[in-house]
N, C-alpha and C positions, 0 to 999 in steps of 0.2 A: 737524346737517344743514348749518347755515350755514358751519361750519368746514370741512366736507367739500366744499361747493360752492366756497369760496374756494381750497381746496387744488387742486381740479381746474382752476379757472381759472388759477391760478398755473402749474400743470403745462403747460397748453395754451400759455400765453405763453412759457414756457421752451422748449417744443418748436418753436414758431414762430421763436423767436430762434435756436435751433440750426440749424433749416432754412435761415434766411436767411444765417447764418454759413457754412454748407456751400456754398450757391449762390454767395454773394459770392466765395468762395475756390476755386470750381471751376476746373479747368484749361481747359475749353472756354468760349468766348464764349457767354453766355446772356442772353436778352433777352425782355421781355414788351411787347407793343404792344396798343393798343386796336383795334377792328375797322377803323379807318381807317389803321392802320399807324403811328400816332404812338407813340413810345417812352414807356413808363410806368416801365420798370425795365431796368437793364443792370448786369451784374456787373463785377468788376475785370478779368477776362479780356477782356471786350468793350472796355473802355477801352484796355487794353494792345494789343489787336489792331488797333483802328481808329485809335488815337491821339487820339480825342475823349474828353473827360471825360463822366461821366453828365449833368452840368449842361448841357453843350453838346448832348448827344443828346436830352435830355428835351423832349417836345413836337414833335420833328422825326421824319420818317420815316427809315428806314435808307438812303434815297437820299442822305443826307448823305455817306456813304462808298461807297454803291453806285451803281446806275444805269449800270454799265459794260457790261451785256449788251444784246443786241438786243431789239427790241419783242416779238417772238414769245416769247422766253424769259419776259418778265414777264407777258404775256397768259396763258400756260400756268400760270405761278406763281399768279396771282390766281384764275384759274378753279379750280385745284385746291383752294386753301385756303378761298376765300370762297364759291364757288358749289357745288362738289362737297363741300366741307367734309371734305376728306381731308388726310392728311399729305403735304407736299411734300418730296421728297428730291432733291438735285441738287448739281452743282458750278458755281461761278461765279467771276468775278474782281471784286474790289472795289479801292478806292483809299484808302489811309490818309491821315490829315490832312496828312502831309508829302509827299503826291503819289506815294508808292510803291505800285505795283500788287501785290496779293497774290491767291493762289488759295485758295478755301475750299470745304469740303464743308458743305452746309447741310441742316438738318432742321427744318421749321416745321410746327407742329401747331395747328389751331384748337381752342379750348376752348369748348364749347357749354353754354348754360343748359338748364333743364328743357324749354324750348320749342324746342330744337334751333337756337337762334339763336347766332351767334358772339358770345361775350362778350369774348374777347381771343385773341391769338396768342402762342404760346411758341416761340421760335426758338433753336436751338443751332447754332453755327458753329465749324468747326475749321479751322485754318490748315494747308493742304496744299501750300504753296509749295515746300518742300524736296523733298517727294515728287515734285511735278511736274518739278522741276529734274533729279532723279535719272532720272526716266522720259525726259526730253528727252535727257540725255546717253547713256542706254542706247540710245535709238532712233538717235541720231547714230552711235554706235559700230557698231551692227548694220548701218546703212546703208553706212557707210564700208567695213566689212569685207566686206559682200556685193558692193560695187562692185569691190573688189580681187580677190575670188575669181572673179567672173564672167568676166573676161578670160582667165585661163589655162584655165578650164574650157571656154570656147568654142573656144579654140585646140586643146585636147585633143580635143574633139568632132570638129573638122575633120580632124585626122590619123587618128582612129579610123574616120571615115567612109571616108577614102581606103584605109585598110587593109582594111576590110570589103568594099570594092568591088574589092579585089585590084589596085589601081593600081600597087603596087610588087612584084607577083609573086603567084603562086598561094599560097594558104594551105592547110595541112593541116587535118585534122579537129580536132585538138587546138588548133591555132592559132586556127581559127575560133571554137571554143568559148570560148577565153580572151578573144578580141577582143569577142565578144558580151557576156561577163560584164562586161568593163571598160566597154563602151558603156552597159550597163544601170546600172552604178554612176555613170557620168558623167551620164547623164540624170537620175537621182535627185538628184544634187548640184545640177545646173542648175535643176531644178524647185524645190528647197529655197531656193536663193539668189534665184531670181526671185520666189518667194512672199514671202520676207523683204523684198526690195526694195519690192514692191508694198505690203506691209503698213506698212512704215515711212513710205513716201510718203503713204499715206492717213491714217495716224495723225497725222503731222506737218502735214497739210494742204498738202503740197508737190506733190501729184500734179496733173498737167495733164489736165483732162477735155476731150477733143475730141469734142463731140457731132455726130453725123451721123445721117442716116436709115438705119435697119437693117431689112432684111428677115429676120425670124427664121427663115423656112424655109431660106434660103440659109445663114445662120449655123450653124444646127443640122445641116444636111446636110453642111456642110464639116467639122464636128467628127466626125460619123459616119464620113465618108470617112477622116479622119485616124486614127481608132481602129479601122478595119476589120481591120487585121492582128492587133491585140491581141484583138479580139472573136473572130476566127477561131481563134486559139490556144486560147481557153477555150471554144470552140464555143457562145458566147453569141449571143443574138438581140437586136437593137436595133430596136424598133418606134417609128416616128415618126408622129404624127397632128397635122397642122396644117391648118386650113382655108385654101382658096385665096385668100380675100379678107381675110385677117388684116391689120389696120392695121400700118403700119411704126412702129418704135420710134425715138424720137429720144434717143440716148444715146451714150456712148463705146463704139465697137465692141470695142476690145481688152478693156475692163473687162467688158462684157456677155459676151463670149466666155469670159472667165475664169470667170464664174458658171456658165454651162452646161457648160463643160468639166469643172469641178470636181464639179458635181452628177452628171454622167454617169459620170465615172471613179470617183467615190465609190461609185455604184451597182454598177459592175463589180467593185470590190474586195469589196463585201459579198455578191456573187452568185457562186455556184460554177459549175462546169462545166455547160454546156447550160442555164444560167439565162436569164431574159428581163428585159430592161430596156426600159421604155417612156417615151417623151417625148410628152406631150399638151399642146397650146397652144390656148387659146380666148380670146375677148374678149366683154365685155359693154359696156354704155354707159359704165361708169366705169373698168374695169380690163382689163388683159391678164393672164391667169392661165396659168402653166405648171406642169405637174406632171411630175416625174421619179420613176418608181417602179421597184421591183425585187421579185423573189420570192426574195431571198436570206436571209441569216441573221438580219436584223433587228438592232435595237440593244437591249441589255439594259435593262429598265425602270429599274433603279437608277442607270444611267449617262446617261439621256436628258437630264437637266438640264445636262450638261457638253458636249453635242454641238457647240455653237458656240464653245467655249472654245479658246484658243490651245494648240496641241500635243496636243489630246485625240485619242485613238484608242481605240475600243471594244475591250475585252479579247477578245471572241469573233472579231474580224476580225484581230487581231494574230497569232493562232495560225496562220491560213491565209495571211495577207498581211503578212509581217513588215516589208516596206519601205513607208515612208510618212512624211510630215512632220507630219501632224496639224494642218496650217495651211489646208487647202483650204476647209473649211466656215467657219472663222473669216474667211477672205478673202471668201467668198460673202456673209456677213452684213455685212461692212464696205461692200462695193460696193453691195449691195441698199439699205442705209441711205443711201448717197450718192445713189441714184436715187429716194429717198423711197418705196421699196417695202417689202414685208414678206416674210419667209421663215419658214416653219414646217414641221413634219413630223409624221407619224404613223408609229409603228413597233411591230411585235410580233415578239418574238424567235422565230425559226424560220419566220416567214411573210413577212417583207420590210418595206420602208420606202417611204413616199411623201413626197417633198419638194414643197412648194407655194410657188412664187414669184409674188408679185403686184406688178405695176407699175401705178401710178396712171394714169388716163386723160390727165392733163396731160403725161405723158411721151411721149404718142403724137402724132405729127405728123398 
């Protein structure tokens, strides 16, 4: 029995040694801290990533190479792992010992004792600096290309408008048909390029936000007037319900217009002939709530997690509406987040969709 016990103890020691060897040599930066955030253990990857040796880290907090984010980031970080006792996942930038800034993806988990008290934290950090640089170059390329494309497309639109207005002479039936088709293709291209420009500006943080007081009833009615011809073609009905004493919103008019325009045109695409699209806006003490709903084809359940992804278009709408960029709802989400708002939806295939936009009361003047 004694021999057996010694064998088991030896086996446990070997297992622990193998585990430590594996963690020490793991590719990702791994670290253990006490509940106060003081470093108890760091592997070789952590030393390589930060430039600090374990001896330099020991007893210090990760602020030794961190502390580069704003106060709100760290408040949310500590609230998540120490108060809520949940895993924190996010991206941040840190500074190596040599002063070089790097980007990292972090995952920090609290380890609890039997009384649900935090015993220590385990953190894993991965260097994503190269990925960030690739994304930056990609964004700059898309932005530059979009700028170069927009000018000739705008010139083309001007000449097409003159042709359709018969400024250079009467058009025959076939000529009108072809001009209309070219105009439609030109509009789709301008919409795509404009969306790409807006997205790259927002993602790079280079967009200029010009906040002004906005009357939502005027904004939405203007969009309705702009879309009236298209609504008539599909014999669709657009119902608008906005209270007369709705507070004004303080935000960038063009960006907010993009949100409502994309939500309404998206509903039109998902709704067939003689369908109904409704826009309802209301306010409470804390929020302004807008709902854009339709009685169209709805979004397939298996595809609903992808709705706000870049270039996503539901399979059931592509069959009836082949033209589209798949950028509208992605742009809506980006702008909504800029306004510190929330966007969500409910949908049932064959019955329709309701998008709900919530703006916080602080955005109201």
